[in-house]
N, C-alpha and C positions, 0 to 999 in steps of 0.2 A: 783301348780296354779290351780284354778278352774274357770269354765266358768262364764260369757260368754267370749270366747277368743276374743282378738282384731283382727282386719283384718290383714292378714298375711304380706302384704307389709309395712304397717305402723309399725307393731311390729318389723319386720326385720330391718327397717331403724332406729328405735329408739334404737335397740340393737346393731346397727353397725355391722350386719353380714357381714363378708368378701364377696365381690362380685367376686374377682378374682378366676379364675379356675372354673367358673360355667356356661360357655356358653354350651348349649346343643350340642351334637355331630351331625355333618352333613357335609359331603363332597359336597353334591348336594342338590338342592331345586327344588321342583316342586310347582309352585304357580298357583292356579286355581281360576279365578274370579267367585265368587258365592255370590250374594248379601245377602243371608240368607233367613230365620233365620238359625243360626248355632246351632245345638244341642251340648250337652256337649262333645260328641266324634265327632269331625268334620266330619270324613268320613262317618258317619251315615247319613249325608245329601245327600249322593250319593247312587245309587243302590248298592246292595251287590256285584254284578259282577264287576262293575267298581271300587268300593272301594277296592276289593280284588286285582285287577291287579295293582292299584296304590300302595297299601301297599307292594306287592311283589317287585315292583321296588325299593321302599324305602329300603327294607331289603337287597337286593343284591347290592345296590349302596351306602350304608351308607347315604341314602338320607332322606329328610323330605318333606312331602306333606302338604301344607297349603292351606286353602281357603282364598281368599282375596277379598276385596271390597274397593271402594273408601270411604274416610271418609264421614260420614253423610248418608251412604247407598245409595248414588246417583247411579242410573242405568246409564250405559254407552251405552245402546242400546241392541238390541237383540243378537248381536254377542259379545261374552265375550272373554277376553284375557286369555292367559296362558303364563307363563314364566318358562323356565328351566335354572337353574343357576348352574354353577360349581364354587365352592368356594375353591378348592384346591390351595395351594400356587403355583404360576407359571402357573395355568390353568384357571384363573379367566375369566369367560365369562357369557353372558346372551343371550339366544335365546328366541324369542317370536313369537306368532301367535294368531289366534283366533279360536273359535269353536262355533258351532251352537247348538249342542245337546250333552247331557251328554255321550251318547254312543260313541262319537268321542274321548273322553279323553284318553283311552289307546293308541290310535294311536299317540298322541303328545309325547309319551315317546321316539319315534324314529324319530319324525318329525324334519328335520333340522331347520325349522323356519327361522326367520330373526334375524340378530344381533341387539341387543338393546344397544344403547349408553347411557352413563350416569348411575348414581346410581339408585338403588331401595331402598326405606326405608320402612320397615315393622314395624307396631306398633301393638302389641297384644291387642285386645279389646274384647277378647272372654269371655264375662261375664257369659255365661252358664257354662264355665269350672271353672272360678274363678272370684269372684266379683271384686277383686282388679284390674284385667286386664281391665275391663270396666271403673271403676271409675277413674283410673289413666291414662289409655291409651287413652281414647277418647279426652281429652283436648290436649294431646301431638300430636296426629294425626291431630287434627284441626289446631293447631299452625303451624305444618310443611306444611300441605296442603295449608294454606294461603300464604306461601312463594313459594312453589314449588309443585303445584297440580299434575303435571304429574309424579312425582317421588314417591309419597306417597300412601301407601295402608294400610288399617286396615287388620289384619290377625287373624287366629285362633291360638290356643295354641302353644306357642314357647317352654316353659319350664322355671322352676324357677319362679313361680308366685309370690313368696315373694319379688322378685326384680322388681315388676311391677312399671312402664310400661316396658315390654321387648321390646326393639327396636333393629332391625337387619339391619345392613348396608351391602347391597349386591352390587357387587358380592363377596366381600371379606369374608362375614360371620362374621363380628365383631358384638358382641352382647353387648348391653348397659343395665345398671340398673338405676332405680330411676331417670330417666331424667325428668326435669321440663319443662313445656310448655314454659316458658319464655326463657329457655336456648336452646331449641331444634333447632331453626333455625340456631344458630351459630354453633352447633355441625354438622349439615348437611353441612353448608358452609365449615367448616374445612375438612370434609370428601371429599367433591368435590375437595378441594385443596390438598388432599393426606395426611391429618393429622388426628390424633385421640386425643381425650381428655382422658387421662389415668384415671381420677378420677371415671368415670362412666363405665369403660370398664370391662366387665365380662370375655372376651376372644374371641378367634376366633374359630368358630365351627369346622373347619377342623383339629384342633390341640388337642392333649390329654389335659385333665384338668391340669395336673402338668406343662405342657409346657405353657399353658395359664397363670398360676399363676407365673411361672418364668419370662415370658415376662412382666407381670405387675410390678414385683419388679425391673426388669432391666430398664423398662421405667422410674420409679421413680428415680433410681440411676443415670441414664445417661442423662435424659432429652429427650430421643428419642421419637418422636411423629409421625414419618412417618408410613404410612399404611404398608409398606413393611419392616420396621426396625425390627431388632432382629430375623433374619431368624434362624430356628431350624437347628442345625448341628448334635446333638447327644443327646439322652436321655437314661439313665439307671435307673433301679428300683432295690433297694437293700432291702431285708427283713431280719432284724436281728433275732437272736434266740428268742428274746422277742416279736417278731411279729411287731416291729416298722418298718415302711416303709419309706425309704429315696429315694429321687429322685435327680439325678444329671443331670442338663440340661445345655448343651453348646449351646450358641447363637452367631450369627455373625451379624456384621453391625448394631451397634457396637458389638465388641466381649465382651461376658460376660459368666461367669461360675456361676451357681446358684445351691445351695444345699437347698432342701426343705424337711420338714418332714410332712408326711401325717397323720392327726389325724381325729377321728370322735368324735363329741362333742354333748352331749345332750343339746337341746335348752330349754327344759322345756315348750315348746309351740308347737302347730301344725305348720307345714311348709307351709300349704296352707289353704285357707279359708274353703275348703271342708273337710279337715282332722278332725277327732274327737279326736285324741290323739297327745301328744307331739312327736316330731321327733328328729332325729339326722342329723347333717350336717357335710359334709367333709370340712376340712380346710387344707391349706398348709402353714405350719409355716416356715418362712425364717430362715435358719440356717447360711448360709454364702453366700456372693455375692462378686465375684472378677471381677474387670475390669482391664485388663492388661494395 
């Protein structure tokens, strides 16, 4: 295929790229209110010293640092909010506080803050990183904010731009793909009620990709929609002599045993709008699913 390349999210949706198993890794999240402008590399909006400390926290915590702002870039006052989120299963929590100056941000890493009730919804609108995120994310953020303005934030790059808009449901860290503005309020209402819509679910950030994919197939097979359904019991990885990788995933509540085969597929197109060459994507092929 030769250029011009189509926009990555439109091409991925047209090609029906599998979304399962693609949630970016993250046990914890640090959200820092910053109205922008956001450069292509988000932390470049901060001083080198502050960005370095936040990046070090992310590396040692398997965490992610995102800049956030209210949809429409509305300012919320001189004091800006921060949120520190734990998305590990059984540890879900959100702590929050405010800061006045950028130099205070490293201190929030250990600040107990105050508990935050209710969900947070992040919508990636980071157009400087990938055009699709802005084009597809902003209408979704606006639709969500019209229903629940206190819960919704635009955010910098989440990962997997070709699945734009990337939507993150916190504190659980469930990541969604290709959400439409008309459907977004119902998805948030379902999450508030403890349910997920499997069709757009990429996976949970605190779980390995193979487990995310196994949960996807198990949800389809069992009809399980609960936020806490299909708890990970055990996962093993087997590499055969031919290099083929199989994953055996045991889940509970409801009980499921899932066998997946990991493959890497040439797409024949770039995987992001910024890429100049075609890419390869990882897919998890369902080989067997057993429900006792």
